[in-house]
N, C-alpha and C positions, 0 to 999 in steps of 0.2 A: 423693532427689528427694521434694519434698512435692507434694501433689495440689491441684488447684485449690479443692477444697473446704476446705483447711486453711487457705487464705490469708485474711488478714481483708479485709473489704470496704473499699474507698476511697470517699470521698465525692466527687461529681463536683465539679470546679471550678466557680467562680462563672460563668464565661462559659458553660460546658457546661450548668449548671443553668438559666440564663436561656435558652439555646437550647431546652432542653427544654420550658420552660414556653411559649415562643414557638410550638413545634410542637404543644403541647396545644390553644393557643387556635386555632391554624390548623386543626387537626383539627375542632374544634368548628364553625367557619366551614364547612368542608367538609360537615359533617353537616347543618347548617341548610340549606345551598345544596342538597345533595341531597335533602333532604326535601321542598323546594319544587319541584325540577326533575322529580323522578321521577313524580309523577302527572301532570304537564302533558302529557308526550309519552311514553306508556306504554312501549313496549318500548325506544325510544331513550333517554328520559329515565332510565330505570331502569339501563341499561348505562352511561350517561355518569356517573351518580351514583357507582355501583360502580367504574368505571374512575377516577374522580377520587380516591376514597378509595385506592385500591390503588396509584395513581401516588404520591400523597402518602406513604403509609407506606413504600413500597418506596424511594422517593427519600430520605426523611428517615434511614431506616435505613443506606442505602448512604453518604450524606453525613456522618452521625454516626460510621459505622464500627462500630456497636453495636446489639444488639437494643433496648435503651432508646430509641434514636432512632426506631424504628418503632413501639414501644409507646406513646410520648408522643402521637403525633397520633391513634392508634387510641383511646387512652383519652379523648381530647378528643371525637372522633366519637361514642363510644358514650354518653358523659355528655350530650351535646347532643341526641341522637336519643332517649335514655330520658326526658329531661326534656320533650322535644316530644310524647311519646306519652300525657302525663297531659291529661286534659281539664279546661277551666276551669269555674269555677262558672256561666258564662253558657251552657255547653254547646259551646263553641267547641273545635275539635280540628285538628290538622295532619293526621294519618293517618287515612285512612277504614278501612273493614273489607273492602277488597279485596284480592285475592292479591298485587297489586303492592306494596302496603305492607308485607305479611308478608315478601315476597321481598327488599325493601330492608332491613327489619330483620335478618333472619336472613342473608340474603347478605352484608351488610355487616359483620355480626360474624364470619362465616367468612372474609371476606377480611381483616378485621384479624388473625385468628389466623394465617392462611397468611402474611400479610407479616411478622408478628413472628416467625415460624418461618424464613423464608427469609432474614432479615437476618443480616448477619455477626455471629458471636460475637467478642468481643474475646478475645485470647490474653493470658493474664498474663505480665507481663515483657515484655523485648524479644528473648526468645530466637525465632529463627525456625524452630526445629525443631518438628516436630509434637508434641502432647502425648502422653504415654504411650509414648514411644519413646525 
């Protein structure tokens, strides 16, 4: 019996790769929206932004049936939020130096890791038996 590590990696199909790209873009949109909403209504906006990210990542992982489905929007969220943290030459910035901004950044990264961990892992092959048994 071969282990999961000994099996070659399969490239995702074209439709699946397109779906992951769409989820990446959707994660970036949720990240930008969360960055704008969280400072507007402090406790509620922060919770709404983090709940939106969690819902997107968990839902994408369940629909895709793999961890890659949850990682794609989380990656888009992280790229968008990290790009928004940089200040512009004019001195403009999206995130202030308040505790809410740091809670959004660190909490969002924690939510992304939790959602990617909770997403279902794909079993190799079509064998319904548990691995290792």
